[in-house]
FIFINU-951686 format. One record per residue (C-alpha): x, y, z. Coordinates in steps of 0.25 Angstrom, whole numbers. Example, Ala and Ser with C-alpha at 12.3 -4.5 7.8 and 13.67 -1.06 7.14 Angstrom:
<nodes>
[node [49; -18; 31]];
[node [55; -4; 29]];
</nodes>
This chain:
<nodes>
[node [0; 0; 0]];
[node [5; 14; -4]];
[node [-1; 22; 8]];
[node [8; 27; 19]];
[node [6; 32; 33]];
[node [12; 46; 29]];
[node [2; 49; 18]];
[node [-12; 52; 15]];
[node [-21; 51; 3]];
[node [-18; 64; -5]];
[node [-18; 70; -19]];
[node [-5; 71; -26]];
[node [4; 84; -22]];
[node [4; 92; -35]];
[node [14; 103; -35]];
[node [8; 117; -37]];
[node [12; 128; -47]];
[node [3; 139; -42]];
[node [16; 147; -38]];
[node [20; 149; -53]];
[node [11; 161; -57]];
[node [16; 169; -45]];
[node [30; 166; -48]];
[node [28; 171; -62]];
[node [20; 183; -58]];
[node [31; 186; -48]];
[node [41; 185; -59]];
[node [33; 194; -68]];
[node [31; 204; -58]];
[node [46; 206; -56]];
[node [47; 212; -69]];
[node [53; 226; -71]];
[node [44; 238; -66]];
[node [45; 246; -79]];
[node [32; 248; -87]];
[node [35; 237; -98]];
[node [39; 227; -87]];
[node [26; 230; -79]];
[node [18; 228; -92]];
[node [25; 215; -95]];
[node [23; 210; -81]];
[node [8; 213; -82]];
[node [7; 206; -95]];
[node [16; 194; -92]];
[node [11; 191; -78]];
[node [-4; 189; -80]];
[node [-2; 182; -93]];
[node [8; 172; -88]];
[node [1; 170; -75]];
[node [-12; 167; -82]];
[node [-5; 157; -91]];
[node [1; 151; -79]];
[node [-11; 150; -70]];
[node [-20; 145; -82]];
[node [-10; 134; -85]];
[node [-8; 131; -70]];
[node [-23; 129; -68]];
[node [-24; 121; -80]];
[node [-13; 112; -77]];
[node [-18; 110; -63]];
[node [-32; 106; -67]];
[node [-26; 97; -78]];
[node [-17; 90; -68]];
[node [-28; 89; -58]];
[node [-37; 83; -68]];
[node [-27; 73; -73]];
[node [-24; 68; -59]];
[node [-38; 67; -55]];
[node [-41; 59; -68]];
[node [-29; 49; -65]];
[node [-33; 48; -51]];
[node [-47; 44; -55]];
[node [-42; 34; -65]];
[node [-33; 28; -54]];
[node [-44; 27; -44]];
[node [-53; 21; -55]];
[node [-42; 11; -58]];
[node [-40; 7; -44]];
[node [-54; 6; -41]];
[node [-56; -3; -53]];
[node [-44; -12; -49]];
[node [-49; -13; -35]];
[node [-63; -17; -40]];
[node [-57; -27; -49]];
[node [-49; -33; -37]];
[node [-61; -33; -28]];
[node [-69; -41; -39]];
[node [-59; -52; -39]];
[node [-57; -54; -24]];
[node [-66; -65; -17]];
[node [-73; -58; -5]];
[node [-74; -71; 2]];
[node [-59; -73; 1]];
[node [-56; -60; 7]];
[node [-65; -61; 19]];
[node [-57; -74; 22]];
[node [-44; -67; 23]];
[node [-39; -63; 37]];
[node [-27; -60; 45]];
[node [-16; -70; 43]];
[node [-21; -75; 29]];
[node [-10; -69; 21]];
[node [-4; -84; 19]];
[node [-17; -90; 15]];
[node [-19; -95; 1]];
[node [-32; -86; 0]];
[node [-24; -73; 3]];
[node [-13; -77; -7]];
[node [-23; -79; -18]];
[node [-30; -66; -15]];
[node [-16; -59; -14]];
[node [-11; -65; -27]];
[node [-24; -61; -34]];
[node [-23; -47; -29]];
[node [-8; -46; -33]];
[node [-12; -50; -47]];
[node [-22; -39; -48]];
[node [-13; -29; -43]];
[node [-3; -32; -53]];
[node [-13; -32; -64]];
[node [-19; -19; -60]];
[node [-5; -12; -58]];
[node [-9; -7; -44]];
[node [0; -6; -32]];
[node [-8; -13; -21]];
[node [-21; -21; -19]];
[node [-27; -24; -6]];
[node [-40; -29; 0]];
[node [-46; -24; 14]];
[node [-58; -27; 22]];
[node [-69; -17; 27]];
[node [-61; -15; 40]];
[node [-49; -10; 31]];
[node [-40; -23; 34]];
[node [-32; -28; 23]];
[node [-36; -42; 17]];
[node [-26; -42; 6]];
[node [-14; -33; 2]];
[node [-7; -36; -11]];
[node [5; -29; -5]];
[node [4; -38; 7]];
[node [8; -26; 16]];
[node [-4; -28; 25]];
[node [-8; -41; 31]];
[node [-23; -46; 31]];
[node [-31; -39; 41]];
[node [-22; -27; 42]];
[node [-29; -13; 42]];
[node [-25; -4; 31]];
[node [-25; 9; 38]];
[node [-23; 18; 26]];
[node [-36; 13; 20]];
[node [-42; 23; 30]];
[node [-38; 34; 21]];
[node [-47; 28; 10]];
[node [-59; 27; 20]];
[node [-68; 34; 11]];
[node [-65; 26; -1]];
[node [-65; 13; 7]];
[node [-79; 17; 12]];
[node [-84; 17; -2]];
[node [-78; 3; -5]];
[node [-85; -3; 7]];
[node [-98; 3; 2]];
[node [-95; -5; -11]];
[node [-88; 6; -20]];
[node [-74; 6; -25]];
[node [-65; 19; -22]];
[node [-52; 24; -24]];
[node [-43; 32; -14]];
[node [-36; 45; -15]];
[node [-21; 45; -18]];
[node [-11; 42; -7]];
[node [4; 41; -6]];
[node [13; 31; 0]];
[node [26; 32; 8]];
[node [34; 36; -5]];
[node [23; 47; -9]];
[node [18; 39; -21]];
[node [3; 41; -23]];
[node [-7; 29; -23]];
[node [-22; 26; -24]];
[node [-31; 15; -20]];
[node [-44; 9; -26]];
[node [-54; 2; -18]];
[node [-65; -8; -22]];
[node [-75; -17; -13]];
[node [-74; -32; -12]];
[node [-89; -38; -11]];
[node [-93; -51; -6]];
[node [-104; -59; -13]];
[node [-114; -51; -5]];
[node [-109; -38; -11]];
[node [-103; -34; 3]];
[node [-90; -27; 3]];
[node [-80; -36; 11]];
[node [-67; -30; 6]];
[node [-60; -19; -2]];
[node [-49; -20; -12]];
[node [-39; -9; -13]];
[node [-30; -6; -25]];
[node [-19; 4; -24]];
[node [-11; 10; -35]];
[node [-1; 21; -37]];
[node [-5; 35; -43]];
[node [5; 34; -54]];
[node [-3; 44; -62]];
[node [2; 55; -53]];
[node [15; 54; -60]];
[node [9; 57; -73]];
[node [1; 69; -66]];
[node [14; 75; -60]];
[node [21; 74; -74]];
[node [9; 80; -80]];
[node [9; 91; -69]];
[node [24; 94; -72]];
[node [21; 95; -87]];
[node [10; 105; -84]];
[node [19; 113; -75]];
[node [29; 114; -86]];
[node [18; 118; -96]];
[node [13; 129; -87]];
[node [27; 134; -85]];
[node [30; 134; -100]];
[node [17; 141; -103]];
[node [19; 151; -92]];
[node [33; 155; -98]];
[node [27; 155; -112]];
[node [16; 164; -107]];
[node [26; 173; -100]];
[node [34; 174; -113]];
[node [22; 177; -121]];
[node [18; 188; -111]];
[node [31; 194; -112]];
[node [31; 195; -127]];
[node [16; 200; -127]];
[node [20; 210; -116]];
[node [31; 215; -124]];
[node [23; 216; -136]];
[node [13; 225; -128]];
[node [23; 233; -120]];
[node [31; 238; -132]];
[node [19; 246; -138]];
[node [14; 249; -124]];
[node [28; 255; -121]];
[node [27; 264; -133]];
[node [13; 268; -129]];
[node [18; 272; -115]];
[node [30; 280; -120]];
[node [21; 287; -129]];
[node [10; 290; -119]];
[node [21; 295; -109]];
[node [26; 305; -120]];
[node [11; 309; -121]];
[node [9; 310; -106]];
[node [22; 318; -104]];
[node [17; 328; -116]];
[node [30; 326; -124]];
[node [23; 322; -137]];
[node [12; 314; -144]];
[node [20; 302; -149]];
[node [15; 290; -158]];
[node [18; 275; -156]];
[node [20; 265; -167]];
[node [9; 255; -170]];
[node [16; 242; -171]];
[node [5; 232; -169]];
[node [-10; 231; -173]];
[node [-15; 226; -160]];
[node [-21; 234; -148]];
[node [-7; 240; -145]];
[node [-6; 245; -159]];
[node [-20; 251; -158]];
[node [-16; 258; -145]];
[node [-3; 263; -152]];
[node [-12; 268; -163]];
[node [-22; 274; -153]];
[node [-11; 281; -146]];
[node [-5; 287; -159]];
[node [-19; 293; -162]];
[node [-21; 298; -148]];
[node [-7; 305; -148]];
[node [-10; 311; -162]];
[node [-24; 316; -157]];
[node [-17; 321; -144]];
[node [-6; 328; -153]];
[node [-17; 335; -161]];
[node [-25; 339; -148]];
[node [-13; 344; -141]];
[node [-10; 353; -153]];
[node [-24; 358; -153]];
[node [-24; 360; -138]];
[node [-11; 368; -140]];
[node [-17; 376; -150]];
[node [-30; 379; -142]];
[node [-21; 381; -130]];
[node [-13; 392; -137]];
[node [-26; 398; -142]];
[node [-32; 398; -128]];
[node [-19; 403; -122]];
[node [-19; 415; -132]];
[node [-34; 417; -128]];
[node [-31; 417; -113]];
[node [-20; 427; -115]];
[node [-29; 436; -123]];
[node [-40; 435; -112]];
[node [-30; 437; -101]];
[node [-24; 449; -108]];
[node [-38; 454; -110]];
[node [-42; 451; -96]];
[node [-29; 459; -91]];
[node [-33; 470; -100]];
[node [-47; 470; -95]];
[node [-43; 469; -81]];
[node [-33; 480; -82]];
[node [-42; 489; -90]];
[node [-54; 489; -81]];
[node [-55; 501; -71]];
[node [-59; 492; -60]];
[node [-49; 485; -51]];
[node [-49; 470; -51]];
[node [-42; 461; -40]];
[node [-43; 446; -38]];
[node [-37; 437; -28]];
[node [-37; 422; -25]];
[node [-42; 415; -12]];
[node [-29; 418; -5]];
[node [-30; 433; -8]];
[node [-19; 434; -18]];
[node [-21; 444; -30]];
[node [-25; 437; -43]];
[node [-28; 449; -51]];
[node [-27; 464; -50]];
[node [-28; 474; -61]];
[node [-23; 488; -62]];
[node [-36; 495; -59]];
[node [-36; 489; -45]];
[node [-22; 495; -42]];
[node [-27; 508; -47]];
[node [-39; 509; -39]];
[node [-33; 504; -26]];
[node [-18; 502; -22]];
[node [-14; 487; -25]];
[node [0; 485; -19]];
[node [10; 478; -29]];
[node [1; 479; -41]];
[node [5; 475; -52]];
[node [9; 462; -44]];
[node [22; 455; -48]];
[node [20; 441; -54]];
[node [27; 433; -42]];
[node [17; 422; -43]];
[node [11; 425; -29]];
[node [1; 436; -30]];
[node [0; 446; -19]];
[node [-11; 445; -8]];
[node [-23; 455; -10]];
[node [-20; 460; 4]];
[node [-6; 464; 1]];
[node [-10; 472; -11]];
[node [-23; 480; -6]];
[node [-24; 489; 5]];
[node [-30; 483; 18]];
[node [-42; 493; 18]];
[node [-45; 491; 3]];
[node [-60; 487; 1]];
[node [-56; 479; -12]];
[node [-47; 470; -2]];
[node [-59; 469; 7]];
[node [-69; 465; -3]];
[node [-59; 455; -10]];
[node [-56; 448; 3]];
[node [-70; 447; 7]];
[node [-74; 441; -6]];
[node [-62; 432; -5]];
[node [-65; 427; 9]];
[node [-81; 427; 8]];
[node [-83; 425; -7]];
[node [-92; 437; -7]];
[node [-95; 446; -19]];
[node [-94; 461; -19]];
[node [-102; 468; -30]];
[node [-98; 483; -31]];
[node [-95; 486; -17]];
[node [-91; 501; -16]];
[node [-81; 504; -5]];
[node [-74; 517; -1]];
[node [-59; 516; 1]];
[node [-48; 526; 5]];
[node [-37; 525; -5]];
[node [-23; 526; 0]];
[node [-22; 539; -7]];
[node [-32; 545; 3]];
[node [-44; 545; -7]];
[node [-57; 538; -5]];
[node [-61; 528; -16]];
[node [-74; 521; -18]];
[node [-71; 507; -24]];
[node [-82; 498; -30]];
[node [-78; 484; -27]];
[node [-83; 470; -32]];
[node [-77; 457; -27]];
[node [-80; 443; -32]];
[node [-75; 429; -28]];
[node [-67; 421; -39]];
[node [-73; 407; -42]];
[node [-69; 396; -51]];
[node [-78; 388; -60]];
[node [-81; 378; -48]];
[node [-85; 390; -39]];
[node [-73; 389; -30]];
[node [-67; 403; -26]];
[node [-53; 406; -29]];
[node [-52; 421; -26]];
[node [-59; 435; -27]];
[node [-59; 447; -36]];
[node [-63; 461; -34]];
[node [-66; 472; -44]];
[node [-66; 486; -39]];
[node [-67; 500; -45]];
[node [-64; 514; -40]];
[node [-78; 521; -39]];
[node [-73; 533; -32]];
[node [-76; 542; -43]];
[node [-89; 535; -46]];
[node [-93; 537; -31]];
[node [-89; 552; -32]];
[node [-98; 554; -44]];
[node [-109; 547; -38]];
[node [-108; 556; -25]];
[node [-107; 568; -34]];
[node [-120; 563; -42]];
[node [-127; 561; -29]];
[node [-123; 575; -24]];
[node [-126; 581; -37]];
[node [-140; 575; -37]];
[node [-142; 580; -23]];
[node [-137; 594; -26]];
[node [-145; 595; -39]];
[node [-158; 592; -31]];
[node [-154; 601; -20]];
[node [-150; 612; -30]];
[node [-163; 612; -37]];
[node [-170; 613; -23]];
[node [-161; 623; -17]];
[node [-161; 632; -29]];
[node [-176; 634; -28]];
[node [-175; 636; -13]];
[node [-164; 646; -14]];
[node [-172; 654; -24]];
[node [-184; 654; -15]];
[node [-175; 658; -3]];
[node [-167; 669; -10]];
[node [-179; 677; -14]];
[node [-185; 679; 0]];
[node [-171; 681; 5]];
[node [-170; 693; -5]];
[node [-183; 699; 0]];
[node [-179; 697; 15]];
[node [-165; 704; 12]];
[node [-173; 716; 6]];
[node [-183; 717; 17]];
[node [-172; 716; 28]];
[node [-164; 727; 21]];
[node [-176; 736; 21]];
[node [-179; 733; 35]];
[node [-164; 736; 39]];
[node [-166; 750; 33]];
[node [-178; 753; 42]];
[node [-171; 747; 55]];
[node [-163; 758; 63]];
[node [-159; 751; 76]];
[node [-146; 743; 76]];
[node [-153; 730; 81]];
[node [-163; 730; 69]];
[node [-151; 733; 59]];
[node [-143; 721; 65]];
[node [-155; 712; 63]];
[node [-157; 717; 49]];
[node [-142; 714; 46]];
[node [-143; 700; 52]];
[node [-155; 697; 43]];
[node [-148; 702; 31]];
[node [-135; 694; 35]];
[node [-144; 681; 36]];
[node [-151; 684; 23]];
[node [-138; 686; 16]];
[node [-132; 673; 22]];
[node [-145; 666; 18]];
[node [-144; 672; 4]];
[node [-129; 667; 3]];
[node [-134; 653; 6]];
[node [-145; 654; -4]];
[node [-135; 659; -14]];
[node [-125; 647; -11]];
[node [-137; 638; -12]];
[node [-141; 643; -26]];
[node [-126; 642; -30]];
[node [-126; 628; -26]];
[node [-139; 625; -33]];
[node [-136; 630; -46]];
[node [-125; 626; -56]];
[node [-112; 633; -54]];
[node [-110; 645; -63]];
[node [-95; 643; -67]];
[node [-85; 654; -73]];
[node [-75; 644; -79]];
[node [-61; 649; -82]];
[node [-47; 642; -81]];
[node [-41; 645; -68]];
[node [-29; 640; -60]];
[node [-35; 630; -50]];
[node [-24; 632; -40]];
[node [-27; 647; -39]];
[node [-42; 643; -36]];
[node [-38; 634; -25]];
[node [-29; 644; -19]];
[node [-39; 655; -19]];
[node [-49; 645; -13]];
[node [-40; 642; -2]];
[node [-38; 657; 1]];
[node [-53; 659; 1]];
[node [-56; 647; 10]];
[node [-45; 648; 20]];
[node [-43; 663; 24]];
[node [-29; 666; 30]];
[node [-35; 666; 44]];
[node [-39; 651; 43]];
[node [-26; 646; 38]];
[node [-20; 646; 52]];
[node [-28; 634; 56]];
[node [-27; 627; 43]];
[node [-15; 620; 37]];
[node [-18; 621; 22]];
[node [-10; 613; 12]];
[node [-11; 618; -3]];
[node [-6; 609; -14]];
[node [-9; 614; -28]];
[node [-1; 607; -39]];
[node [6; 616; -49]];
[node [3; 616; -64]];
[node [-12; 614; -62]];
[node [-20; 616; -74]];
[node [-30; 627; -76]];
[node [-45; 623; -72]];
[node [-57; 629; -79]];
[node [-66; 633; -67]];
[node [-74; 644; -60]];
[node [-63; 648; -50]];
[node [-73; 655; -41]];
[node [-82; 644; -39]];
[node [-71; 633; -38]];
[node [-64; 643; -28]];
[node [-77; 644; -20]];
[node [-79; 629; -20]];
[node [-65; 627; -15]];
[node [-67; 637; -4]];
[node [-79; 629; 1]];
[node [-71; 616; 1]];
[node [-59; 622; 8]];
[node [-67; 629; 18]];
[node [-75; 617; 21]];
[node [-62; 609; 23]];
[node [-56; 620; 33]];
[node [-69; 621; 41]];
[node [-69; 605; 42]];
[node [-56; 606; 49]];
[node [-62; 615; 60]];
[node [-56; 627; 67]];
[node [-43; 619; 71]];
[node [-40; 618; 56]];
[node [-32; 607; 49]];
[node [-25; 603; 37]];
[node [-31; 607; 23]];
[node [-25; 602; 10]];
[node [-29; 608; -3]];
[node [-23; 602; -16]];
[node [-25; 604; -31]];
[node [-19; 594; -41]];
[node [-22; 590; -56]];
[node [-31; 577; -56]];
[node [-35; 572; -70]];
[node [-41; 582; -79]];
[node [-43; 592; -68]];
[node [-38; 596; -54]];
[node [-41; 591; -40]];
[node [-42; 599; -28]];
[node [-41; 593; -14]];
[node [-45; 600; -1]];
[node [-42; 591; 11]];
[node [-44; 594; 26]];
[node [-40; 587; 39]];
[node [-54; 589; 45]];
[node [-63; 578; 50]];
[node [-67; 574; 36]];
[node [-81; 571; 30]];
[node [-88; 559; 34]];
[node [-92; 549; 23]];
[node [-107; 551; 26]];
[node [-106; 566; 24]];
[node [-98; 566; 11]];
[node [-110; 564; 2]];
[node [-117; 576; 9]];
[node [-106; 587; 9]];
[node [-110; 592; -5]];
[node [-124; 593; -2]];
[node [-129; 607; 0]];
[node [-132; 612; 14]];
[node [-124; 600; 20]];
[node [-114; 604; 30]];
[node [-108; 600; 43]];
[node [-105; 614; 47]];
[node [-115; 622; 56]];
[node [-112; 635; 47]];
[node [-111; 629; 34]];
[node [-121; 630; 23]];
[node [-118; 616; 16]];
[node [-116; 623; 2]];
[node [-101; 625; 1]];
[node [-98; 610; -3]];
[node [-110; 608; -12]];
[node [-106; 622; -20]];
[node [-92; 617; -21]];
[node [-96; 604; -27]];
[node [-106; 611; -36]];
[node [-94; 620; -41]];
[node [-85; 608; -43]];
[node [-95; 600; -51]];
[node [-98; 613; -59]];
[node [-83; 612; -63]];
[node [-85; 597; -67]];
[node [-77; 593; -55]];
[node [-78; 584; -43]];
[node [-77; 585; -28]];
[node [-76; 574; -18]];
[node [-73; 572; -3]];
[node [-62; 562; 2]];
[node [-58; 558; 16]];
[node [-43; 557; 16]];
[node [-36; 547; 25]];
[node [-30; 558; 33]];
[node [-43; 564; 37]];
[node [-52; 576; 33]];
[node [-59; 578; 20]];
[node [-54; 580; 6]];
[node [-62; 588; -5]];
[node [-57; 584; -19]];
[node [-61; 593; -31]];
[node [-58; 590; -45]];
[node [-60; 600; -56]];
[node [-58; 597; -71]];
[node [-47; 606; -78]];
[node [-57; 609; -89]];
[node [-68; 614; -80]];
[node [-83; 611; -82]];
[node [-88; 607; -95]];
[node [-96; 620; -97]];
[node [-98; 633; -90]];
[node [-112; 636; -85]];
[node [-119; 649; -88]];
[node [-121; 660; -77]];
[node [-135; 660; -71]];
[node [-142; 674; -71]];
[node [-147; 672; -57]];
[node [-133; 668; -51]];
[node [-132; 669; -36]];
[node [-123; 679; -31]];
[node [-116; 678; -17]];
</nodes>
């Protein structure tokens, strides 16, 4: 018997080849890291691994099928031989055998017969056992009659089938040398059909040698196919890599913007199509690039023209424009802005870092305040008029508009302000208001003055008659007082009529400096000069001015006397200056008094408006009337040094026309 104590029934140990694809894969991944190597690896490894896996699985299945087929054939042969032996044995002879019958003639006959069958069948061993697993006959004579064959317990399942009357075959098992064997079992029945014994036939599994030989050939075939697949993959990869390398190099030149190269079309497959498509793409790109270059040049020229036009428009408008970014740095500033108000450092040097708006504008500038408020609060200012004192001491009226700057998505990126010097406009508006009021008052006052003047003449005549009839001194004193009051009242009515009517001018070319000096002498008698410090600045070479010297002199006297009176009994500083200004002359009369409050400036040229207890309120309105009659302008400023400054401008050419003298002109 071939079974040993150290072995159990097992399938044959077939060497595994599962590690071969990993080795190939590891070798393939060890390729050079450059681009062609990576592409070669990506093509070689999957293709070779696919061939290797497919052939390995096919070989394994083929070997498994061959082994199972041969194993089934051996099992069928052993079962057939065991059944043949069982059919030749006499059950009645077997039941007669017992321990110690090895020397009997019956045992010798049965043993001889079984040996003959073993040799005829070409098996290794034949034995007979009873239902208790004891040996009845062993052709090899290794076990005596009645000995228990312990290793049959490994085939308990197969023997259970035999005792039920069915033949069966065992699994493969190994002997002490490692050789594999297999047993077939068949039942021995008595005359009644009862199974009284079992015949076992044992043979070596020689077919496994053929299976192992076939396995080696399959392994060689798999390795050969794998090597061939790798070589084919290399050749295929190289045939693909060449065109790909050319395409990659060409794409690199396109991406880097060097040129639009073409690649040769060497094949008529997909790679050839890619090369042809690439050449068409680069040709189209070359044409589009030329078109884009042409359009870019046209757009650049258009942008330059628009930018030049924008600069011309920006510099040509009279309004100041100032724009800043979110950080308050100046993005835009035109010449008009620097002319309207001081802009430090304008024009700004091109240093790449624009100045901050707080560094270029005065801290009290209303433009700065509106701009920063717009920048911080995203507010809009539409025509916000602000009064501002220029550093030169003059008050300016600025019309300011400010807006946030936004992009297309609505995000704020800065602010812009547009402002204009509305000082002259404000002055003209004030003069128009004054003229409207004066016109209405003039029409009313002219009628009232005429109605008052006629009774005054009658009163004066009656009082003079009464004075001739009064002899006592007290009566004469009362009459004189009445005549004095009537004369004063008549003077006021005369002034009022002079204000209400258009001035009658006697125009002639005169030296304006002489007129101003005469006015100073008349307004400031020598006895008042002690308490006043008068500074007179009259520039040399002043042009002659066409004017009515008497009326202009009276107007200047009124203004100078008002300035002297405003400084009070203690006196002060009075500055009188005359200088050319445009196409005319400018006369400035500035005092060091308390100044004129803002709320009273619009009223000082109204008739009968006065802040003095003894004033009539007609001096400044008459002076304004005279200046306007000469086509001039008069305004009031509040210098930073304090006091008030009356500024009179008279054109050199005088009024456009002279007015006729009225027959009923009022006399003083």
